[in-house]
C-alpha positions as CSV (number, residue, x, y, z in Angstrom):
1,X,-12.1,-5.2,5.5
2,X,-15.9,-4.0,4.1
3,X,-16.3,-1.6,1.4
4,X,-20.2,-1.4,1.5
5,X,-21.2,1.2,0.3
6,X,-22.8,3.5,3.8
7,X,-25.7,6.7,3.2
8,X,-25.5,9.3,5.7
9,X,-27.3,12.2,6.2
10,X,-24.6,15.5,6.3
11,X,-26.8,19.6,7.1
12,X,-24.0,21.6,4.5
13,X,-25.3,25.5,5.4
14,X,-28.1,24.5,7.0
15,X,-29.6,22.4,5.0
16,X,-29.4,18.0,5.1
17,X,-29.0,16.4,2.2
18,X,-27.2,12.4,2.2
19,X,-23.9,11.5,1.5
20,X,-23.0,8.1,-0.3
21,X,-19.4,6.9,0.6
22,X,-17.7,3.4,0.8
23,X,-16.6,2.8,4.4
24,X,-13.1,3.6,4.0
25,X,-13.7,7.1,2.4
26,X,-16.0,8.0,6.2
27,X,-12.6,7.1,7.8
28,X,-10.9,8.5,6.4
29,X,-13.3,11.8,6.2
30,X,-14.3,11.2,9.6
31,X,-9.9,11.2,10.3
32,X,-9.0,14.4,8.1
33,X,-12.3,16.4,9.6
34,X,-10.6,15.3,12.9
35,X,-6.8,16.9,12.5
36,X,-9.0,20.1,10.4
37,X,-10.7,20.2,14.3
38,X,-14.0,20.9,12.6
39,X,-17.0,18.3,12.2
40,X,-17.7,15.9,9.3
41,X,-20.4,17.9,8.1
42,X,-18.2,21.1,8.2
43,X,-14.9,19.5,6.4
44,X,-18.6,19.0,3.6
45,X,-19.4,22.2,3.6
46,X,-16.6,23.1,2.8
47,X,-15.9,20.7,-0.1
48,X,-19.3,21.4,-1.6
49,X,-18.1,25.0,-2.1
50,X,-15.6,24.4,-4.3
51,X,-17.2,21.2,-6.3
52,X,-17.6,20.7,-9.0
53,X,-19.9,17.6,-10.1
54,X,-21.6,15.9,-7.2
55,X,-21.2,15.7,-3.9
56,X,-19.5,12.3,-3.2
57,X,-17.1,12.6,-5.9
58,X,-16.4,15.6,-5.0
59,X,-15.3,14.3,-1.2
60,X,-13.0,11.3,-2.7
61,X,-11.6,13.0,-4.9
62,X,-11.1,16.1,-2.0
63,X,-9.6,12.6,0.3
64,X,-7.5,11.5,-2.8
65,X,-6.2,14.7,-2.5
66,X,-5.5,15.0,1.3
67,X,-4.0,11.7,1.5
68,X,-1.5,12.1,-1.1
69,X,-0.3,15.8,-0.2
70,X,0.0,14.0,3.0
71,X,2.4,10.8,1.1
72,X,4.0,13.6,-0.8
73,X,5.3,15.5,2.3
74,X,6.2,12.9,3.9
75,X,8.5,11.6,1.7
76,X,9.8,14.9,1.3
77,X,11.4,15.1,4.8
């Protein structure tokens, strides 16, 4: 599985910016946005509002925390 870093444009509060993530993180971000029934841009905007540090790192941490929460809820069931 390729983990090539991909740079894509996203729109946050009406402004375009670039976001650089590994392919696995892009796939996870897309899946989480679909679960929330929102666009990737809206999810990134949500992450951006609460971030500290750079956006790419904040997105990675958000994805990790969501996936951990999902795993924990499955094991608690």
